[in-house]
PAZAPA-4460 file (N, C-alpha, C; in steps of 0.05 Angstrom, whole numbers, plus 32768, in hexadecimal, padded with zeros to 4 digits):
% residues 70
    n_x    n_y    n_z   ca_x   ca_y   ca_z    c_x    c_y    c_z   seq   type   mol
   7EC6   8123   8D11   7ECC   813B   8D1F   7EBC   8152   8D11     1      M     A
   7EB1   8163   8D21   7EA1   8179   8D17   7EB1   8192   8D11     2      G     A
   7EA4   81A8   8D13   7EB1   81C2   8D0E   7EC7   81C7   8D23     3      L     A
   7EDC   81D4   8D1B   7EF2   81DA   8D2E   7EE8   81EE   8D43     4      P     A
   7EF3   81EA   8D5C   7EEC   81FD   8D71   7EFE   8215   8D71     5      N     A
   7EF8   8228   8D83   7F07   8242   8D83   7F25   823E   8D86     6      K     A
   7F2D   822C   8D97   7F4A   8228   8D9B   7F58   821D   8D82     7      D     A
   7F4A   820B   8D74   7F55   8200   8D5B   7F59   8216   8D46     8      E     A
   7F44   8227   8D43   7F45   823C   8D30   7F5B   8251   8D37     9      V     A
   7F5B   8259   8D50   7F6F   826D   8D58   7F8C   8261   8D56    10      E     A
   7F8E   8247   8D5B   7FA9   823B   8D58   7FB2   823B   8D3B    11      G     A
   7FA0   8235   8D29   7FA7   8236   8D0C   7FAE   8252   8D04    12      K     A
   7F9F   8266   8D0E   7FA5   8282   8D07   7FC1   828A   8D11    13      F     A
   7FC7   8282   8D2A   7FE2   8289   8D35   7FF8   827B   8D25    14      D     A
   7FF3   8262   8D1C   8007   8254   8D0C   800C   8263   8CF2    15      Q     A
   7FF7   826C   8CE5   7FF9   827A   8CCC   8007   8295   8CD0    16      A     A
   7FFF   82A3   8CE5   800B   82BD   8CEB   8029   82BA   8CF1    17      K     A
   8030   82A5   8D00   804B   82A0   8D06   805C   8299   8CEE    18      G     A
   8051   828A   8CDC   805F   8283   8CC3   8065   829B   8CB2    19      A     A
   8051   82AD   8CB1   8055   82C6   8CA1   806B   82D7   8CAE    20      V     A
   806A   82DA   8CC9   807E   82EA   8CD7   809A   82DE   8CD3    21      K     A
   809C   82C3   8CD5   80B6   82B6   8CD1   80C1   82BC   8CB5    22      E     A
   80B0   82B8   8CA1   80B9   82BC   8C86   80C1   82D9   8C80    23      N     A
   80B1   82EC   8C8A   80B7   8308   8C85   80D1   830F   8C95    24      V     A
   80D3   8306   8CAD   80EB   830B   8CBD   8103   8300   8CB0    25      G     A
   8101   82E9   8CA5   8118   82DD   8C97   811F   82ED   8C7E    26      D     A
   810A   82F5   8C6F   810F   8304   8C56   811C   831F   8C5B    27      A     A
   8115   832C   8C70   8120   8347   8C75   8137   8347   8C89    28      I     A
   813E   832F   8C93   8154   832C   8CA5   814E   8336   8CC1    29      G     A
   8135   8335   8CC9   812C   833D   8CE4   8129   8324   8CF5    30      D     A
   813E   831E   8D05   813F   8306   8D15   812A   8307   8D2B    31      R     A
   8124   831E   8D36   8110   8321   8D4B   80F4   8319   8D40    32      D     A
   80EE   8323   8D28   80D4   831C   8D1C   80D2   82FE   8D15    33      M     A
   80E9   82F3   8D0D   80EA   82D7   8D07   80E5   82C6   8D20    34      E     A
   80F1   82CE   8D36   80ED   82C0   8D4F   80D1   82C3   8D5A    35      A     A
   80C6   82DB   8D56   80AA   82E0   8D5E   8097   82CE   8D4E    36      E     A
   809D   82CB   8D35   808D   82B9   8D24   808E   829C   8D2D    37      G     A
   80A6   8293   8D34   80AA   8278   8D3E   809A   8274   8D58    38      A     A
   809B   8288   8D69   808C   8286   8D82   806E   8285   8D7D    39      A     A
   8064   8295   8D6A   8048   8295   8D63   8040   8279   8D58    40      D     A
   8050   826E   8D47   804A   8253   8D3C   8049   823E   8D52    41      R     A
   805C   823F   8D64   805C   822C   8D7A   8043   822F   8D8C    42      A     A
   803C   8248   8D91   8024   824D   8DA1   800B   8243   8D92    43      K     A
   800B   8247   8D78   7FF4   823D   8D68   7FF2   821F   8D68    44      G     A
   8009   8212   8D67   800A   81F4   8D68   7FFE   81EA   8D82    45      N     A
   8006   81F7   8D98   7FFC   81EF   8DB2   7FDE   81F4   8DB5    46      L     A
   7FD5   820C   8DAC   7FB9   8212   8DAF   7FA8   8200   8D9D    47      Q     A
   7FB1   81FA   8D85   7FA2   81E8   8D74   7FA1   81CC   8D81    48      E     A
   7FB7   81C3   8D8C   7FB7   81A9   8D99   7FA4   81A8   8DB0    49      G     A
   7FA4   81BD   8DC0   7F91   81BF   8DD7   7F74   81BE   8DCD    50      Y     A
   7F6F   81CD   8DB7   7F54   81CD   8DAC   7F4C   81B1   8DA2    51      G     A
   7F5F   81A3   8D96   7F59   8188   8D8C   7F52   8175   8DA3    52      E     A
   7F61   8178   8DB9   7F5C   8167   8DD1   7F40   816E   8DDC    53      V     A
   7F3A   8187   8DDE   7F1F   818F   8DE7   7F0A   8183   8DD5    54      K     A
   7F0E   8184   8DBC   7EFB   817A   8DA8   7EF7   815C   8DAC    55      H     A
   7F0D   814D   8DAF   7F0B   8130   8DB3   7EFD   8129   8DCD    56      K     A
   7F03   8138   8DE2   7EF6   8133   8DFC   7ED8   8138   8DF9    57      V     A
   7ED1   814E   8DEC   7EB4   8154   8DE7   7EA7   813E   8DD7    58      G     A
   7EB4   8135   8DC2   7EA9   811F   8DB2   7EA5   8106   8DC2    59      D     A
   7EB9   8100   8DD3   7EB7   80E7   8DE4   7EA0   80E9   8DF7    60      A     A
   7E9C   8101   8E03   7E86   8105   8E16   7E6C   8102   8E08    61      I     A
   7E6A   810D   8DF0   7E52   810A   8DE0   7E4C   80ED   8DD9    62      K     A
   7E61   80DE   8DD2   7E5E   80C1   8DCC   7E54   80B2   8DE4    63      D     A
   7E5E   80B8   8DFC   7E55   80AB   8E14   7E38   80B1   8E19    64      V     A
   7E31   80CB   8E16   7E15   80D3   8E1A   7E03   80C4   8E06    65      G     A
   7E0B   80C2   8DED   7DFB   80B4   8DD9   7DF8   8096   8DE1    66      D     A
   7E0E   808A   8DEB   7E0D   806E   8DF2   7DFA   806A   8E0A    67      A     A
   7DFA   807C   8E1C   7DE8   807A   8E34   7DCB   807C   8E2C    68      I     A
   7DC5   808D   8E19   7DA9   8091   8E10   7D9D   8078   8E02    69      R     A
   7DAE   8067   8DF8   7DA4   804F   8DE8   7D98   803B   8DFA    70      R     A
***
């Protein structure tokens, strides 16, 4: 697998952002911030997964193209 694509990177960023919000929200007793962080993490997980699928499909297409050229 090569470099991560945009969706994978943004997904990781949202996961990290969500974890920070959750922890800060928990520390200061702000349940809304905590819930927002959980939502950001969930969104990040989905986006990263979508990016991984795109990456795998792209790799598979490249492999097929390489096989045809032989």
